[in-house]
C-alpha positions in Angstrom: 8.4 47.5 -4.5 6.9 47.7 -1.0 5.7 44.5 0.6 2.1 44.6 1.8 -0.2 42.3 3.8 -2.9 40.0 2.4 -5.5 42.4 3.9 -4.0 45.4 2.1 -3.9 43.3 -1.1 -7.6 42.5 -0.6 -8.4 46.2 -0.3 -6.8 46.7 -3.7 -8.8 43.8 -5.1 -12.0 45.4 -3.7 -11.0 48.7 -5.3 -10.7 46.9 -8.7 -14.0 45.2 -8.2 -15.6 48.6 -7.5 -14.1 50.0 -10.7 -15.5 47.0 -12.6 -18.9 47.3 -11.0 -19.2 51.0 -11.7 -18.2 50.4 -15.3 -20.8 47.6 -15.7 -23.6 49.8 -14.2 -22.7 52.7 -16.5 -23.0 50.5 -19.6 -25.9 48.3 -18.3 -23.8 45.1 -18.4 -25.0 42.1 -16.3 -22.7 39.9 -14.3 -22.5 37.8 -11.1 -19.9 37.1 -8.5 -18.7 33.5 -9.0 -16.6 30.7 -7.6 -14.8 31.4 -4.3 -16.0 35.0 -4.4 -19.6 33.9 -4.5 -18.9 31.5 -1.6 -17.3 34.4 0.3 -20.4 36.6 -0.2 -22.7 33.9 1.1 -20.6 32.3 3.8 -18.5 35.3 5.0 -20.3 38.3 3.7 -17.0 39.2 2.1 -13.7 37.6 1.1 -13.0 34.0 2.2 -10.4 34.9 4.8 -7.5 33.2 3.0 -8.6 34.0 -0.6 -6.6 36.3 -2.8 -8.6 36.7 -6.0 -12.0 37.7 -7.3 -14.1 35.6 -9.8 -16.8 37.0 -12.0 -19.4 35.2 -14.2 -20.7 36.8 -17.4 -22.7 35.8 -20.5 -20.6 35.8 -23.6 -22.9 38.4 -25.2 -22.5 40.6 -22.1 -18.7 40.1 -22.2 -18.6 41.3 -25.9 -20.5 44.4 -24.9 -18.1 44.9 -22.0 -15.1 44.7 -24.4 -16.8 47.1 -26.8 -17.0 49.8 -24.2 -13.8 49.1 -22.2 -10.9 51.5 -22.3 -7.6 50.7 -20.6 -6.2 53.2 -18.2 -2.6 53.7 -17.3 -2.7 51.0 -14.6 -5.9 49.0 -15.2 -6.0 46.8 -18.4 -8.0 44.1 -20.0 -6.0 41.1 -21.3 -8.3 40.4 -24.3 -9.0 43.9 -25.4 -7.1 44.0 -28.6 -7.2 40.3 -29.5 -10.5 38.9 -30.9 -9.1 35.4 -31.2 -8.1 35.5 -27.5 -11.6 36.5 -26.5 -13.1 33.7 -28.6 -10.6 31.1 -27.7 -10.6 31.5 -23.9 -13.3 30.8 -21.4 -12.1 33.7 -19.3 -10.4 37.1 -19.4 -8.5 39.1 -16.8 -8.5 42.7 -15.7 -5.1 43.7 -14.3 -4.0 46.5 -11.9 -0.3 47.1 -12.4 -0.1 49.1 -9.1 -0.1 45.8 -7.2 2.0 42.7 -7.6 1.9 39.2 -6.2 4.7 36.6 -6.0 3.5 33.0 -6.4 4.9 29.8 -5.0 7.4 29.3 -7.9 8.7 32.9 -7.3 7.0 34.2 -10.5 5.5 37.7 -10.3 2.2 38.9 -11.7 -0.1 41.9 -11.4 -3.2 41.9 -9.2 -6.1 40.6 -11.3 -9.9 40.0 -11.5 -11.0 36.8 -13.4 -14.0 37.0 -15.8 -15.4 33.5 -16.6 -17.5 33.5 -19.8 -20.6 31.5 -20.2 -22.1 30.4 -23.6 -25.6 29.0 -24.4 -25.8 25.2 -24.7 -28.6 22.8 -25.8 -30.5 20.6 -23.4 -28.3 17.5 -24.0 -25.5 17.0 -21.5 -23.8 14.2 -23.4 -23.7 16.3 -26.6 -22.4 19.3 -24.6 -19.7 17.2 -22.8 -18.5 15.6 -26.1 -18.1 18.9 -27.8 -16.5 20.6 -24.8 -14.0 17.8 -24.6 -13.3 18.1 -28.3 -12.6 21.9 -28.0 -10.4 21.4 -25.0 -8.5 18.7 -26.8 -7.8 21.0 -29.7 -6.7 23.7 -27.3 -4.4 21.4 -25.4 -2.9 20.1 -28.7 -2.4 23.7 -29.9 -0.4 24.5 -26.7 1.7 21.4 -27.2 2.7 22.4 -30.7 3.7 25.9 -29.5 5.8 24.3 -26.7 7.5 22.0 -29.3 8.3 25.0 -31.5 10.3 26.5 -28.6 12.0 23.2 -27.9 13.0 22.2 -31.5 14.1 25.3 -33.3 14.8 23.7 -36.6 11.1 22.6 -36.9 9.7 25.8 -35.4 7.9 26.8 -38.5 6.2 23.4 -38.9 5.0 23.3 -35.3 3.7 26.8 -35.4 1.9 26.1 -38.6 0.2 23.1 -37.0 -0.7 25.3 -33.9 -2.3 28.0 -36.1 -4.3 25.4 -38.1 -5.6 23.9 -34.8 -6.4 27.3 -33.4 -8.3 28.2 -36.6 -10.2 24.9 -36.4 -11.1 25.5 -32.7 -12.2 29.1 -33.4 -14.4 27.9 -36.3 -16.1 25.4 -34.0 -16.7 28.0 -31.3 -18.1 30.6 -33.7 -20.4 27.9 -35.3 -21.6 26.9 -31.8 -22.3 30.5 -30.8 -24.3 31.2 -34.0 -26.3 27.9 -33.6 -27.0 28.0 -29.9 -28.4 31.3 -28.6 -30.7 32.8 -26.0 -33.6 32.2 -28.3 -33.3 28.4 -28.5 -31.4 27.4 -25.3 -32.3 27.2 -21.7 -28.9 26.4 -20.3 -25.4 27.9 -20.2 -21.9 26.5 -19.7 -18.2 27.4 -19.8 -16.6 25.8 -22.8 -12.9 26.1 -22.2 -12.4 25.8 -18.5 -9.4 23.7 -17.4 -10.7 23.6 -13.9 -14.4 22.8 -14.0 -16.1 19.5 -14.8 -18.4 20.4 -17.6 -21.5 18.7 -16.0 -21.0 21.0 -12.9 -20.6 24.2 -14.9 -23.8 23.7 -16.9 -26.6 25.7 -15.3 -30.0 27.1 -16.3 -29.8 30.5 -17.9 -32.6 31.6 -15.5 -30.0 31.8 -12.7 -28.9 35.0 -14.3 -32.3 36.4 -15.2 -32.8 38.3 -11.9 -29.7 38.8 -9.8 -29.8 39.3 -6.1 -27.5 41.7 -4.3 -25.5 40.1 -1.5 -23.3 41.9 1.1 -19.6 41.7 0.3 -17.3 43.5 2.8 -19.2 46.8 3.3 -20.8 46.8 -0.2 -23.3 44.8 -2.2 -22.7 43.1 -5.5 -24.9 41.2 -8.0 -25.1 37.4 -7.6 -27.1 34.8 -9.5 -30.5 34.2 -8.0 -30.0 30.4 -7.5 -26.6 30.7 -6.0 -27.3 28.0 -3.3 -28.2 25.4 -5.8 -25.2 26.2 -8.0 -22.7 26.2 -5.2 -24.0 22.9 -3.7 -23.8 21.3 -7.2 -20.2 22.3 -7.7 -18.7 22.5 -4.2 -21.0 20.2 -2.1 -21.4 21.5 1.5 -19.9 24.8 0.7 -21.0 26.3 4.0 -18.6 24.0 5.9 -15.1 25.4 6.3 -12.3 23.3 4.9 -9.6 21.7 7.1 -7.1 24.2 8.6 -4.3 22.9 6.4 -6.3 23.8 3.3 -7.0 27.4 4.3 -4.2 28.9 2.2 -4.1 31.6 -0.5 -4.5 29.8 -3.8 -2.2 31.9 -5.9 0.6 33.5 -3.9 2.3 34.1 -0.6 3.8 37.6 -1.0 2.2 40.8 -2.1 3.6 44.1 -3.1 2.7 47.7 -4.0 4.6 49.0 -7.0 6.7 52.1 -6.5 
């Protein structure tokens, strides 16, 4: 492997975003820049200087269309392509480029990636939404615990894995029921169900945010962004135009970057 700089790694990220954007345009798939990438577009007209990833927001229905048309290449792959349960169970998916590698702070290695955060339709009842999202997240956490226990206690591996599969089935059933009940036709809001990082009340937003995207400069290109990006970013990040303290301006995922041989 050849070590590269953060700027060189960002160029590779931008190349992956271009690939993703071209694919979405070809198949008429809607999306928006999100999270820190959206802040970067608004505040810096490009990457946040110390950031090392890209975040995308997408409706669940658009994501399923995306998966339907997607084809892996030799180096660019979609994590959830061949696993329907993964796609249903997760609030996000990842597109990887195996040509580039990062080393995180625990000295673990991973491929360069783009995060797709998936939004579902939700009713206009924040307490009901919060209750159900917490229930789903609890089942997911419990499932992971049983999987970990199956590795720790080999003699009871079968029992723990059976419990994990039952919980996963229960969670998938709840999610499928939700997605059949709450649709574009009867809902005005959207939310991320399974996020481990977002407070649910912050990640609930009107679906109209995605109705007409605006194109904002990002590096020397333009990408689609939700039309009410300012309202969304203020709700979740507060005064997002203010730079954080210098000691917080660090890459969130890694500290070394490489190009594969």
